[in-house]
N, C-alpha and C positions, 0 to 999 in steps of 0.2 A: 659464201658457204655453199657447199654442194648439197643438192637436193637428194634426200635419201629415197632409195627405191623401196617399194613395198616387198615384204617377204611373201613368198607363195606358200600356200598350205598344201601339204601332201594329202591326196585323197586316200583316207584310211581304208576304205573298202578295197581299193586297188593295191595298197601296200600289203594287205593280207593275202592277196591272190597272185601277185606277180613278184618275180625276183630277177634282178639284173645279174648277168654274168660279167666277168672281168673284161671280156671283149665287147661288152655293150649290148649283147642280145638280151631279149626279154623272155623269161621262161614262164610257162603256165601249166596248170594241171588240166586234166580232161573232165568233161561233164559226163553224166550218166554212170558214175561209179559209186553212188552213195546208197541206193536201196534197190529192191527188187533184183537182187543179184542171182537169185536161184535160176532165173530164166536165161541168164547170160552164160556162155560157155567159158571155160577156164582161160583159153587163149585170149579171148576178148577182154576179160577182167584183168589179165596180166598186162595187156597193152594199155588199158585205161589207167593203170597205176603209174605208168611212166610219165615224166614231164616232157614237154615239147616246147618249141619256140613259138612265139606269137607271130602271126603272118605279117608280112611287110606292109600290108594295107592297114592293119590295126595298130602297128607299133607306134606311129606318131601320136595316136590318141592316148595310149597307155603312158607314153613318155611325158605327155602334158600333165597327166595325173600324178606322176612321180618326178617332180622338178629337181629333187636333190638326190636322185638315185634310189633311195629307200633306206 
C-alpha cells in the first residue's frame, strides 16, 4: 500500500494578499495606501492603487505559502 503524503495548508494571510496570474506570476498590492492620504499627491496615490508583480527574490517564499495556487 502506498504511503499517503501530507496535505499542505495554504497560508491564509498570504492567500488574502497575493494573486496568481495564468502565466504563473504573483501579483501584490502596494503599501502606504491606507491612511494619511492628504499629504500624498494624486499621482502617488494613483500609482499606489495599481497592482504589481512580486520580485523574483520574494516569489519562492510566496509560492511556498500558496502550495495549490490559491
